[in-house]
C-alpha positions in Angstrom: -7.2 17.5 14.5 -9.9 20.1 14.7 -7.3 22.7 15.6 -5.2 21.7 12.7 -8.2 21.9 10.4 -9.2 25.4 11.4 -6.1 27.3 12.2 -4.9 27.6 8.6 -5.3 26.3 5.1 -5.4 22.5 4.6 -3.8 21.1 1.5 -5.3 18.0 0.0 -2.8 16.4 -2.4 -4.3 14.1 -5.0 -7.9 14.2 -6.2 -8.9 10.6 -6.9 -11.6 9.0 -4.8 -9.8 9.3 -1.5 -8.7 12.9 -2.0 -12.2 14.1 -3.0 -13.6 12.5 0.1 -10.9 14.0 2.3 -11.4 17.4 0.8 -15.2 17.2 1.4 -14.8 16.0 5.0 -12.2 18.7 5.9 -14.5 21.4 4.4 -17.5 20.0 6.3 -15.5 20.3 9.5 -14.8 24.0 8.9 -11.4 23.9 7.1 -10.3 26.2 4.4 -9.2 23.7 1.8 -6.9 23.9 -1.2 -7.0 20.6 -3.2 -4.7 19.9 -6.1 -3.7 17.1 -8.5 -0.9 16.8 -11.0 -3.2 15.1 -13.5 -5.7 17.0 -15.8 -9.2 17.3 -14.6 -11.1 14.1 -15.4 -13.0 14.3 -18.7 -16.3 13.3 -17.1 -16.0 16.0 -14.5 -15.1 18.6 -17.0 -18.1 17.7 -19.1 -20.4 18.1 -16.0 -19.2 21.5 -15.0 -21.2 23.6 -17.6 -24.4 22.0 -16.3 -23.9 22.7 -12.7 -21.4 23.8 -10.0 -18.4 21.9 -9.0 -19.5 20.3 -5.7 -16.1 21.0 -4.0 -16.2 24.6 -5.2 -19.7 24.9 -3.8 -18.3 24.0 -0.4 -15.6 26.7 -0.7 -12.8 24.3 -1.7 -10.3 25.8 -4.1 -9.4 23.1 -6.7 -6.4 22.9 -9.0 -5.6 20.3 -11.6 -2.5 20.0 -13.9 -0.2 20.8 -11.0 0.3 22.0 -7.5 1.1 25.4 -5.9 4.1 24.3 -4.0 4.4 27.6 -2.1 0.9 27.3 -0.9 1.4 23.7 0.2 4.5 24.8 2.1 2.4 27.2 4.1 -0.4 24.9 4.9 -1.3 23.9 8.5 -1.9 20.3 7.4 -1.4 18.2 4.3 -3.7 15.2 3.5 -2.2 12.8 1.0 -4.1 10.4 -1.3 -2.7 6.9 -1.4 -1.9 7.1 -5.1 0.6 10.0 -4.5 4.0 8.6 -3.6 6.1 10.1 -0.7 8.7 11.2 -3.3 6.2 13.4 -5.1 7.3 17.1 -5.1 4.1 18.2 -3.4 4.6 15.8 -0.5 8.4 16.5 -0.2 7.6 20.2 -0.1 5.2 19.8 2.7 7.6 17.6 4.8 10.5 19.9 4.1 8.5 22.9 5.3 7.5 21.1 8.5 3.8 20.7 7.5 2.2 17.7 9.2 1.4 15.0 6.6 -1.4 12.5 7.1 -3.3 10.0 5.0 -7.0 10.3 4.1 -7.6 7.3 6.4 -6.0 9.2 9.3 -8.3 12.2 8.8 -11.4 9.9 8.8 -10.4 8.0 11.9 -10.6 11.2 14.0 -14.4 11.4 13.1 -15.1 7.7 13.6 -14.3 7.2 17.2 -17.4 5.2 18.0 -17.1 2.9 15.0 -15.5 -0.5 15.6 -12.9 -1.2 13.0 -11.4 -4.5 11.8 -8.4 -3.5 9.7 -7.0 -5.8 7.1 -3.7 -5.6 5.2 -1.2 -7.9 3.5 0.2 -8.4 0.0 -2.5 -10.7 -1.3 -6.0 -11.7 -0.2 -6.8 -8.5 1.7 -9.7 -7.5 -0.5 -11.3 -10.9 -0.4 -10.8 -11.1 3.4 -12.3 -7.6 3.8 -15.3 -8.5 1.7 -15.7 -11.8 3.6 -15.6 -10.1 7.0 -18.2 -7.6 5.9 -20.4 -10.4 4.6 -20.0 -12.4 7.8 -20.8 -9.4 10.0 -23.9 -8.7 8.0 -24.9 -12.3 8.2 -24.7 -12.0 12.0 -27.1 -9.1 11.8 -24.4 -6.5 12.5 -24.5 -3.0 11.0 -21.3 -3.3 8.9 -19.8 -2.0 5.6 -16.4 -2.4 3.8 -14.3 0.7 3.2 -10.7 1.9 2.5 -8.9 0.3 -0.3 -12.1 -1.5 -1.3 -15.1 0.5 -2.5 -15.8 3.5 -0.3 -13.2 5.8 1.1 -13.1 5.9 4.9 -13.7 9.7 4.8 -17.0 9.0 2.9 -17.9 6.8 5.9 -17.1 9.6 8.2 -19.4 11.9 6.1 -22.4 9.6 6.8 -25.1 11.1 9.0 -25.0 7.9 11.0 -21.8 5.9 10.5 -22.1 2.1 10.8 -21.2 0.2 14.0 -18.6 -1.9 12.2 -16.2 -1.1 9.3 -14.0 -3.8 7.7 -11.2 -1.5 6.6 -8.9 -2.7 3.8 -5.7 -0.7 4.2 -2.8 -0.8 1.8 0.8 -0.1 2.5 0.3 3.3 0.7 -2.5 4.2 3.1 -0.6 3.0 6.2 2.4 5.1 5.4 0.9 8.3 6.9 -1.8 6.7 9.2 -0.7 7.4 12.8 -3.6 6.6 15.1 -5.0 3.3 13.8 -5.9 1.0 16.7 -8.3 -1.5 15.3 -10.6 -3.8 17.3 -8.9 -6.6 15.4 -5.9 -6.2 13.0 -5.4 -8.8 10.2 -2.2 -9.4 8.3 -2.9 -11.9 5.5 0.6 -12.5 4.2 3.8 -10.8 3.0 5.5 -11.1 -0.4 7.4 -8.8 -2.8 5.2 -6.1 -4.4 5.2 -2.5 -5.4 8.9 -2.5 -6.0 8.2 0.1 -8.7 7.3 2.5 -5.9 9.5 1.4 -3.0 13.2 1.7 -2.9 13.5 -1.7 -1.2 11.4 -4.6 -0.1 12.2 -3.7 3.5 10.6 -0.3 3.0 7.4 -1.9 1.7 7.3 -4.3 4.7 7.9 -1.5 7.1 4.8 0.3 5.8 2.8 -2.9 6.5 4.3 -3.0 10.0 2.4 0.3 10.7 -0.7 -1.8 11.3 0.8 -2.6 14.7 2.1 0.9 15.5 -0.3 1.4 18.5 -0.2 -2.2 19.8 -0.7 -2.8 23.5 -1.4 -5.9 25.6 -5.1 -5.6 24.9 -4.7 -5.6 21.1 -6.1 -8.5 19.0 -4.3 -9.7 15.9 -5.0 -12.3 13.3 -1.9 -13.4 11.3 -0.7 -16.1 9.0 1.1 -18.9 10.8 2.3 -20.3 7.4 4.2 -17.1 6.4 7.7 -17.0 7.7 8.0 -13.2 7.2 4.7 -12.5 8.9 5.8 -14.6 11.9 9.2 -12.9 12.1 7.7 -9.4 11.9 4.9 -10.0 14.4 6.7 -12.1 17.0 7.3 -9.2 19.4 4.1 -7.2 18.7 2.2 -6.7 21.9 -1.3 -8.2 22.2 -3.1 -11.5 21.7 -2.2 -13.3 18.4 -4.7 -15.6 16.9 -3.1 -17.3 13.9 -4.4 -19.3 11.0 -2.9 -22.1 8.9 -3.7 -24.2 5.8 -0.7 -26.4 6.4 -1.9 -28.3 9.4 -0.4 -26.2 12.2 -2.2 -26.4 15.5 -3.3 -22.8 15.8 -6.5 -20.9 16.4 -7.9 -21.5 12.9 -6.7 -24.3 10.7 -7.5 -26.5 7.7 -7.8 -30.2 8.4 -6.5 -31.8 5.2 -7.5 -35.3 4.1 -6.8 -37.6 1.1 -10.6 -37.8 0.8 -11.8 -34.2 0.1 -15.2 -35.1 1.7 -13.5 -35.1 5.1 -11.5 -31.9 4.8 -12.7 -29.3 7.3 -12.1 -25.7 8.5 -11.7 -25.5 12.3 -11.9 -22.2 14.3 -11.0 -22.2 18.0 -10.7 -26.0 18.1 -14.2 -26.7 16.7 -15.1 -27.8 13.2 -16.8 -24.9 11.4 -17.5 -26.3 7.9 -16.4 -28.7 5.2 -14.0 -27.6 2.5 -16.7 -28.6 0.0 -19.0 -25.9 1.4 -16.5 -23.1 0.5 -17.5 -21.8 -2.9 -14.1 -20.4 -3.8 -11.2 -21.7 -6.0 -7.8 -22.6 -4.4 -6.3 -23.3 -1.0 -5.3 -19.6 -0.7 -9.1 -18.9 -0.5 -9.3 -21.4 2.3 -6.7 -19.3 4.1 -8.9 -16.2 3.4 -11.9 -17.9 4.9 -9.8 -18.8 8.0 -8.6 -15.3 8.4 -12.0 -13.7 8.0 -13.9 -16.2 10.3 -11.1 -15.9 12.9 -11.2 -12.1 12.8 -15.0 -12.0 13.3 -14.9 -14.6 16.1 -12.1 -12.6 17.8 -13.9 -9.3 17.5 -16.8 -10.0 19.9 -17.6 -12.8 22.3 -21.2 -12.9 21.0 -19.8 -14.0 17.6 -18.5 -17.3 19.1 -21.8 -18.8 20.2 -23.2 -21.9 18.6 -25.8 -19.9 16.9 -23.3 -17.3 15.6 -21.1 -20.1 14.2 -24.0 -21.5 12.2 -24.7 -18.0 10.9 -21.0 -17.6 9.9 -21.0 -21.0 8.2 -24.1 -20.0 6.2 -22.6 -16.7 5.3 -19.4 -18.3 3.9 -21.5 -20.7 1.9 -23.4 -17.8 0.2 -20.2 -15.7 -0.5 -19.4 -15.3 -4.2 -15.9 -14.7 -5.7 -15.2 -11.0 -6.1 -14.8 -9.6 -9.7 -11.3 -10.0 -11.0 -10.2 -12.4 -8.2 -10.4 -16.0 -9.6 -13.8 -15.1 -11.0 -15.3 -17.8 -13.3 -16.7 -15.6 -16.1 -17.7 -18.3 -18.7 -17.9 -22.0 -19.4 -17.9 -22.3 -23.1 -17.6 -25.7 -24.9 -16.3 -27.2 -21.7 -13.6 -24.5 -21.3 -13.6 -22.7 -18.0 -12.6 -19.0 -18.3 -11.2 -17.5 -15.1 -10.6 -13.8 -14.6 -7.9 -13.1 -12.0 -6.9 -9.6 -13.3 -6.3 -8.4 -9.7 -3.3 -10.7 -9.6 -0.7 -8.0 -10.1 2.3 -9.6 -8.4 4.1 -12.9 -8.7 2.9 -14.3 -5.3 -0.7 -13.8 -6.2 -0.4 -15.4 -9.6 1.5 -18.4 -8.2 -1.3 -19.2 -5.8 -3.9 -18.8 -8.6 -2.0 -21.3 -10.8 -1.6 -23.7 -7.9 -5.3 -23.6 -7.5 -6.0 -24.9 -11.0 -7.6 -28.4 -11.1 -7.7 -28.4 -15.0 -5.0 -28.1 -17.6 -4.7 -24.3 -17.9 -3.7 -21.8 -20.6 -2.0 -19.1 -18.5 -2.0 -15.5 -19.7 0.9 -13.5 -18.1 1.8 -9.9 -18.9 1.2 -6.2 -18.5 3.5 -3.5 -17.1 6.5 -4.9 -15.2 6.6 -4.1 -11.5 10.2 -5.1 -10.6 9.9 -8.8 -9.7 11.4 -11.9 -11.3 8.8 -14.3 -12.8 11.0 -17.3 -12.2 9.1 -18.0 -9.0 6.1 -19.1 -11.2 8.1 -21.9 -12.9 7.2 -24.8 -10.5 3.5 -24.0 -10.5 3.4 -23.6 -14.3 5.3 -26.9 -14.8 2.6 -28.7 -12.6 -0.6 -27.0 -13.7 -0.2 -25.3 -17.1 -1.0 -26.6 -20.5 0.4 -23.5 -22.3 1.7 -20.1 -21.3 1.2 -16.9 -23.3 3.2 -13.8 -22.4 2.1 -10.4 -23.7 2.4 -6.7 -23.1 5.4 -4.6 -22.0 6.7 -7.3 -19.6 6.5 -10.2 -22.2 10.3 -10.3 -23.0 11.2 -10.3 -19.3 8.7 -13.0 -18.6 10.1 -15.1 -21.4 13.6 -14.7 -20.1 12.7 -15.5 -16.5 10.7 -18.6 -17.5 13.4 -20.0 -19.8 14.1 -22.4 -16.9 11.0 -24.3 -18.0 12.8 -25.4 -21.2 10.4 -27.5 -23.2 8.4 -28.7 -20.2 5.4 -26.4 -21.0 4.8 -24.8 -24.4 5.5 -21.0 -24.2 4.9 -18.2 -26.6 5.3 -14.5 -26.5 2.8 -12.3 -28.4 3.5 -8.8 -29.3 -0.1 -8.0 -30.2 -3.4 -6.6 -28.9 -5.1 -8.1 -25.9 -7.9 -9.3 -28.0 -5.4 -11.3 -30.1 -3.9 -12.8 -26.9 -7.4 -14.0 -25.8 -8.1 -15.2 -29.3 -5.0 -17.3 -29.3 -5.9 -18.8 -25.9 -9.3 -19.7 -27.3 -7.7 -21.5 -30.2 -5.4 -23.5 -27.8 -8.1 -24.5 -25.3 -10.0 -27.8 -25.6 -12.9 -29.1 -23.5 -11.8 -29.8 -20.0 -9.2 -27.0 -20.0 -9.2 -23.6 -18.3 -8.1 -20.2 -19.5 -6.6 -18.3 -16.6 -5.9 -14.5 -16.8 -3.6 -14.0 -13.9 -1.1 -11.5 -15.2 1.5 -11.0 -12.3 1.8 -7.4 -13.7 0.0 -4.2 -13.4 -2.3 -3.2 -16.3 -1.0 0.2 -17.2 0.6 -0.7 -20.5 -2.8 -1.5 -22.1 -5.5 -0.5 -19.7 -6.3 2.2 -17.1 -6.6 -0.3 -14.3 -7.0 -4.0 -13.5 -10.8 -3.6 -13.4 -10.8 -2.5 -17.1 -8.5 -5.3 -18.0 -10.7 -7.8 -16.3 -13.9 -6.4 -17.8 -12.3 -6.7 -21.3 -11.4 -10.3 -20.6 -14.9 -11.1 -19.3 -16.5 -9.7 -22.4 -14.2 -11.7 -24.7 -14.7 -14.9 -22.7 -18.4 -14.5 -23.0 -18.2 -13.7 -26.7 -19.5 -10.1 -26.3 -16.4 -8.5 -27.8 
């Protein structure tokens, strides 16, 4: 890696959070760096330039916005690609066609974090919650641990630390895995697999193949935590080398399991054959979050023998009890007049929205919509029929949602609104009565109305709280 960084110019493609961190790390390690982005320079960065130097320029990095110098990229010694830049982007295609090695920002960082113990988490849904939980559990055990990757801090920012942490819970998306070659985690976690990102991938198999890269360096000593209830996960991991500790919320006799009972007071989570805690102690909505707790506790218990002692188990239990739902992930943002407002803006695919709806214990007004990502919404029909009081479809995907959910007939009232997001939320407020829930779980990306799902969730939160 050092030879690649110093023998010629390094091209960093994409200048969002990960790209900026990669450019900084490469420059610190002595590389001559050319960093470029197809988008215009961010407004806030442009505004800051007159008052002080560009921090990358101060390190000798040459920065270009509004396009890429393809000839320069073709002559680079190494190309580092941000996860938001697809493999089909002209800059990436140019590098590959010219024989330039292409790696991810995560791959770069891994070379400078050899002493850090990494628990890597991927999957279609739940990976951010599992990553945050693992970090919370490790910290509850007194370990020096942080979360990084697709959650919060770029891994290259971790590598830039004067003293990197002992542990990193690394959330790694399919986009990041695509060009990550050397990942060999202490424990690798695969939460589940479901259709997603079909607006970027040519096929579902291509998407799943990128997820498979978590296991690229598997050997008999590898430790894996995987979902025993997911047929696709089982199929794709059945021949992966290493020790497989699986989890189940459906009563399967595996390493971590959920003991269901008609009396919820007697439902328990078990890890390595011993009861860990009651379901009532888990402060999260939905059985899918029980699965997330199983995955996280199993990953931590697998990572180090010291984390399996009786004292450690008690610390883990206390840490789970103190964990709070992450913003935009089944986050209760208001309880007004007996109506519970739940922000699940991060649910940008059908599978994630389905488990959110299935977790509702009140009649729910469901808000679906945004930018279509290529999936059918028909898979939501059974959950809606069982849990929904009313469905509102909005945004660019509204007509497609209406067509796909026509199978509901008159079972659940449905309406399509071609209006602003504030009017959609206002309509939900008018429909809701005491004892109901209003659930924003869009099953779509946010890009028709918002810059990202966080912005969409923040807007919903303000409206639910009467601040907008």
